[in-house]
N, C-alpha and C positions, 0 to 999 in steps of 0.2 A: 103802807107799802105802795110804792109807785107801780104802775102797770106797764111792763115792758112791751105789751102788745099795742100801745098807743100808735105805733107805726101802722098797724092794720087799719085803724080808723082814719088815719091821715091819707092813706092810699085810697080808701073808700070815698073820701070827700074830694079827692083830687079831680079837677075838671079835665085832665089831660089823658085819662085812661083810654087805651085803644079799644074801640068797640064797646065802651061802657062796661068793661070787665069789672067784676066785683070779687072780693076775696072768697066769699063762701060759694062761688060757682066752681064747678069741678075743673074748668079749663084755666083758672087763674093760677099762674106760676110766677114766683118771684126769685130773682137771682141776687144774692148778696156778694158784693165785690169787696175783698179784703186784701191787704198787703200780704199777709201770711196766715195760713190756718193749718193746724192749730197754733195759737200763740199764747204761751204760758201767762204772760203778764197782761193779757187783754181779756181777763175773765169777765169783765163787765160787758164786753161785746158777746162773748160766748153765752152768757146768761140770757141775753136778749134774743139771739138767734135760736137758742134752745127753746125758749118759751114760744117764739113765733112758729117754730117747726111743729108745734103741737096743734096749731090751728090753721095752717096753710101748707101748700105744696112749695117747698123751698129747695134751692140749690145754692151751694157756696162756690164762688169762683175765686180761687187763691192765686195771686200774681206770682208767688214763689212758694216753694216747699218749705215746710217747717223742719228746723234742726234742733228744736227745744228738747231738752232731756226729760222734761216732765209733761205728761199728757193727762189733762183733766178727763174724768170719766165721761162727762157730757160731750166733750170734743170727740172722744173715741166713737161715741154713738153716731156722731154726725159725719164721720169720715166717708161712709158710703155715698153721702150727698155732696161730696166735695170734688170739684174739678180743678186740676192743676194745669197751668199753661205749659205747653211743651217747650222743649229747648228752643232758644232764640232763633237759631238758623235751621230749624227742623222743616221737614217737608210739609208738615201740617200747618205751620205758620205761613210758609210760602204759599201753600194751596189756598189758605183762607184769604190772603191778599189778592190772589188772582181771581178767585170767585167773587169777592166783594167788589173789586175794582170794575170788573166787566158787567156785573149785575146792577151796581149802583155807582157809576163813575162820578156823577156830580156830588152825591153825598160823601163819597170817599174823599174826593179832593177838597170839598168844603170843610169837612171835619178836620182834615190835616192842616189846612191853611188857618182855620180858627185857632187850632191848638198852638201853632207856631206864633201867630200874631199876638195871641193872648198872653204868651209867656216871654215876649221879647224883652221885658223889663228886667228879667232875672236870668242870667246865663245858666245858673244851676238848674232852675226849674225848666228852662228850655231844653237843655240836653237830656235831663231825666224824662221829661215828657215825650221827647222824640224816642227815647229808648223804650218807653212803655207803649208807644203807638202800635207797634206790631201786635202786642198782646191785646190791645183794645179791639183791633180788627178781628183777631181770633175770637174774642168774646162776642163780637157782633155776629159772626158766622154761627157760633154755638147757640146764641140766643135765637136766631132764626130757625135753626134745626130743632131746638127743644121747645119752640113756641112759647118762650118766656114772655110774660105780659107786663112785668115791672122789674126795674133794676134799682137796687139800693146799695150805696157804697158806705163803708165805714172809714172815716177820716176824709177831711176836705181837700187833701193834697192829691197824690197820684191815684188812689183808688177812685176818687170823685172825678178826676180827669178822664180816667179809663171808662168810667160809667157814662160820662157825657159823650165821649166819642162814639161808644157803642150805641147810645141812644140816638145820636144824630144820624148814624148809618141805618139803623133799623126802624126808626120812628117809634120805638118802645120807650115810654116815659121813664125817667129816672129821678131818684132823690138821694140825699146823702145825710150823714150825721157828722157834725163837727164837734170836736172835744176841747182841745187846749192849744198846744203849739201849732197845730195845723190851721188854726184860724187867727192866730195872733202874730206869730214870729215873721211870717212873710205872706202877705195877702195877694201875691201875684195870681191873677186869673180867678180869684175867689169870687168877685162880684159877678163875673160872667156865669160861673157855675151856680151861684144862688139864683140869678135871673132866669136861667134856663131849667132849673130843677122844678119838678112838680111841687115839692115841698122840701124843707130842710128841718132836721131835728138837732137839738143840742141839749146838754145836760144841766145847764144852769140859766137862771134869768139874766145874769150878767153877760153870759155868752150871747144870749138872744139879742140883748140891747146892742152889743158889739156888731153882730151880723146885720142888724137893721141899719146901722151906720155905714157898714161896708156897701150895702146895696139898698139905699133908701127908697128906691122906686118900687121895691117888692112889697106886696101886700103883707100886712102884719100877720094875717092868718096863715101865711105860707112858711113862717118860721116858728117852729113849735118847741116847747120845752118838754123833754121826756127824761125824767130822772132815772138813773140806773137802778133797775128794780132788784129786789132781794126777796127770796122766799123766807119770810120771818120765822116760819115754823122750824127752820134749821138753826135758828139763833136764840133759842130759849136759854135763859140763865139756869145754872144748876142749883141755886139756892144753898150754897155752902155756908158753913158757920162763919160768923164775922170775926172770930178770934183766930182764924187761919191766916197764913201768909197772904199779904196783899199782892195780887197778880196783875201785872201790867202787860198789855199786848200792843205790838205795833207791826203792821203788815204793809209791805210794798216792795217795789224793786229798789235795790240798793244803789241809788243814784243820788247825786248831790241835791237835786231839787226836791227830793223826798224829805230832807231835813234830819236824817239819822245822826249826822255829825253834831247836831244840837241836842238830840235826845240823850246821848251818852253823858255829857257834862251835867245835865239835869239829874240823871240817875246817880251821878257821883255825889251831888249835893244830898240826895236822900240817904245814900250810904253813910256820908260823913255825919249826918244827924242821927244815925243809929236806928233808922227805920227798918222794919222787917218787910221786905218786898222781894219779888222775883219779876224779871222782865223777859219776855220772849219776843224776839224779832224774827219774823217770818218773811222770807224772800231771798232772791239771789240778784246779783248784779255786779258791776265793775268796782264798787266800793267795799266789797266784802272783806278783802284782805286788810284794807286800811281800818275798817271798823273793828276787826278782830284785834289789831294792834292797839287801837285806842282803848278797847276794853281792858287789855293787859296793862296799859299805861296807867289807867285809872283804878286798877286793881278791882275790877268789877266782875271777875270770873265767877265768884260764888253767886252773883246776883243776876247776871245777864246770860241768856242762852240764845244762840243763833242757829236756826234749824236749816237754813238754806231753803230752796224752793220746794213747796209742797203742793199736792193736788188739792182742789177745793174741798173735797170730802175729808181730807186730812186736816184742814184748817178749822173746820167747824168746831171740834172739841175744844180748841184753844179759845175761841170766842165764848163758848159756854162757861169756861172756867174763869175767864178774865173778870176782874173788878173794874178795870179801866182800859179803854182803847185810846191810844195816843197817836195823833197824826201831826207832824210838824212840817208840813209841806211849805216850800218857799213861796211867798206871795207873787214874785215875778213870774212864776211858772204856773200857778194855779189860780184861776180867776173864778170868783163866785164862791163855791163851796168845794171842799176836798171830796174826792170820790174813793170809795173802797170797793 
């Protein structure tokens, strides 16, 4: 089992800590910056934050409120530690800008100019970064008020940009985790974020090699591999009889790059061979309607069940019963190894 608290050790080793702060000291406080919290299909992030919350003082800074219909139990427990950015044109946003501008005018202007110049190559990134700048300044004010000593962002795109701006304004060190599309599809401003971060974590060795190519001047020790951790005690097999129906499980958001459209024809082959099996597909997403039609077309209704989105504790029993876990992620979207 991987250790999701490797981030703790990385922060401890970082040479950029303010005042030599260390995690086990009472005054150490870390803020996690995320696009949305809770987020149903980012359970891998939730597991890491939940584990870290057991060993350090954490807060979660969510750039937007969640509208997900499913709330994992672990996320519910973290809601009291979550801060949501106020309405874009709110008095609190405006007040934060006034306070930061007059208290740190050089840092404010420098952070803004770096953000603009760094994103000039991509119109989309530039406009979205400008839209997030007010939230980054609000984060900076909140960090100063709460005496946060480290900032860590999940996803290398806008969360990392927001963390970088807040770090430049407050002089509080930041780091971030890069995963997949956020470090491959458009690398605008990515090298700058890697260069300025105390450290960067990612979930595969292939990702690490890629990030080192994006920012070759960065020390190897600053880009760390931290596999998404699991509590293996929750995934023990049930030891069922071998002559029972063979159970197949596939879990993921129902999107093209997850490969469910290839799983169903494969199951059709098993059906045509007369094999005794059941397949459960857990997850929700834009392809749900199309996949259900495909199941009917292949006459797989007796063999395939789609549960829709489930909470993590509702998924565990399916893992325990399954004989086989199937992941058919598309290679152009998933680099290194697939993550569950």
